[in-house]
N, C-alpha and C positions, 0 to 999 in steps of 0.2 A: 234338154232337159225342156222340162217344164217350166220349173221357176227355182228360186233360190227361197232358202228358208234358214233359220236360225234355229235351235234346240237350245232349251236352257233346264239344266237339271237342278236341283236344290243340293247344296253344298253341305253334307250330313257332320260339317264338324261348325257350321253356322247355326243350324236351326235350333235354337234355342225351344222353341215348342215342340218340337217334334213332328212336324208335319209332313213328314217323308209317306209318297204315297196314302195320304191320304185323301176322300174325296174335295170338292171345294167348299161343301155345307158345312163339312168336318171341319176345315182349317180355317173359316170364317169364324165360326163356336166359340175355336181355343184361341188363335192366333190374331183374327179382328180382319186381316186382308192377308190375299197372296204377297207376301214380299220378296222383291225383286233382288232386295241386298243379301240373302241367302243362296239364291241360284250362280249358276257358272255357265256360259255357253258350252258344250259338248260337240256342238255343229255348227257351223257357217257352212255352205256350199249346197250346190244343184242339185236338186232331185227327179228323179223321174216320174212325178205325181202332179195332180194337179188339182188336190180338196184333203182336207184333212183327214180321213179316212184314207185315203189310198198312201198319205205318208204314213201314219201309224203304222200302214200295214210293211210301208218299206222301211221303218225303223226298228221293227220285231224279227222281222225274215229273211234282209239282207240291207246290213246296214251299207249304208254309202261310203266312197270313201273318203275318209279324217274324219268320219263318226267315231269319238273316245266319250263314250259315257254309255249304262243298262238301256237294254232295250224299252223301248219306249214305256210309261207306267204311267197309273196316277200319278199328278201333281208335277208331271214336266210340261213345259211351255213351248210352244212352239211359234214362231213369231215369220208371219211372211213377209214377204218380199213387200208388201203396201204400207210395211209396218205394223198391220194388226197382229194383236197376239192371244192366243188361245188357250186356255189350260184344258191339260188332256185330263176330264171327270172318270168316274166312275163307268155312264155310260155316256160316250160321247165326247165333245169339245165344251168350253163355256168360253165367252169372248172374256177378255179383262181390256175395260176403258181405262185403269190408270197403273197400270204396267210403265213402272218406270226402267226401260231398258238401259239407260244408262249407267246405271244403281248393277247391272247384270258382270260378277266378274266375267274378263275378257277371256277368251282363249291365248293362251301364253307359248307361244313357236315364232316359226320362222313362213316368212311368205312364199310362196312356191306357186308354181305351173303344173299341174294336173294333166293328164291326157291319158284318157281310156283309149281301148281298142274302136275304131269307129266312132268316136267323139270328137269336136273340138277341143281342145286347149282349156282349161279355164283357171284362175288364180284362188287360189286358197293356204289359210294360215295350218300349217299342221303343228299339231303340238311337241313341242320339245320331246327326247328321248326315243328310247330304239322302241319300243311297243308301239306308238302310234306311227312308225314308221313301216314299223312290218304288219300292223294293220292294213297302213294303204294302199300295199301292194302285197297282198295276200301272203306272206312268209318272208323266209329269209331273206337279207337286201342285200342287193350287190351295187358298188360303185361305180359305174365309168363315166371317163372323161372326152369323151368326142369333140368338144369345141373350143374356142379360141379365146375364151375369157374364163373367169374363175366363173362359170354353172357348169355343172357336172348333173349325171344323169343318176338316181338312186330305183333301180329297180327289183323285180324277187330273181333272184340267183338260179331258182330250179322251174324257172319261167316255161323254158322249151321243153325241158324234161319233161312236165306233168300236163304241156300241152294247154298250155295259157296262148289264147289267142293274139296271133301275130296283130303286131298296133302299128310303129312306122321300122322303114325306113335307113339310118344315121347313118351314112359313111358308107362304110362297107358291112353293116352288121345289120340284123332283124332284130327287133324288138317287140319281145311276147307281155303281153300281160298289159296291167297300168305301169308307167313311169311318171315317175317326178324329175322335176327339172330344180333341182335349187342353188346354191350358189356357196362358192367353200369360204369359210374365213381365212384361208391361211393360217390355223393352228388347228386341222384338224376336224374342225367341225362345220358346221351351217351357220349360212348367212341369209337375212331377207334378200331376193332378187331385185333387184330397180326396176323400176318401172321401163328404164331402157330396154330393161332384159326381158320385163313382160310383156313389150310393146314387140318385140325382138324374138322372140320364139314361139308366140303367139302365133305372130305373122307366119312364120317357118314351117310350124307343124298345122295349121290352122284346115288345112284340106286332110279328112281321113283317107288311110291306105286301104284296099281292100287284099290283104294278103293271107294267099293259101297257108292249110296246117303243111303241105308237103315244101311251100318253102321255106317254113321256120323250119322242119326237118332237117329240110336240105341243109340251113346255115347254121344247124346244132353240128351234123355231123361232118360239115366243112371246119367248125369253128373243132371239134375233138381231134381230127386229123392232123389238125396245120398244129395243135399243139401236142400231141406226138411225133411228129416230125421234128 
């Protein structure tokens, strides 16, 4: 990954001056400033992009895992890993010198580990709810429990059927597509991974694996045959 970023978008319920999707000059004329207290964070994670224009393109054409906002548009704010904040204007971006990110509503969700094919694991907070989980794995979710603690895996239940790339070998199974490692709260829901679990599973899966499509399909055939038997 090139960098870690945050994307902040206006919460329409808080936008008392109706500044959403308006240019920087229009916002300043109407509200006097770009007000961080009406924004919420819709993404906090890694991107394969090394400049603002590339980030804009990515957040419009292929939303990264965990992205839960509208496609990037005028009025959105991108926070780079160096702490600088940049307003998406009608043309290009304008750096905001006084955008206090502590006033932006954070993501409400749970701390997970995201593992994509051919990439090292990374930590992310995925918003609560079924839709964000489905967006993250790009389909209907399936939970499996291959570990010896309360951590479990959320993946795409149709990953092998629809030809997603092989990701990791875990136990006797091959997992395809993006997978999430999260903790079970003991009541049928999810909770945050601990620091120890983040470290444990980051180390366990730190090395990406090359798994051929034939191996993925072979594992699918084995599972189907085993179930039928």
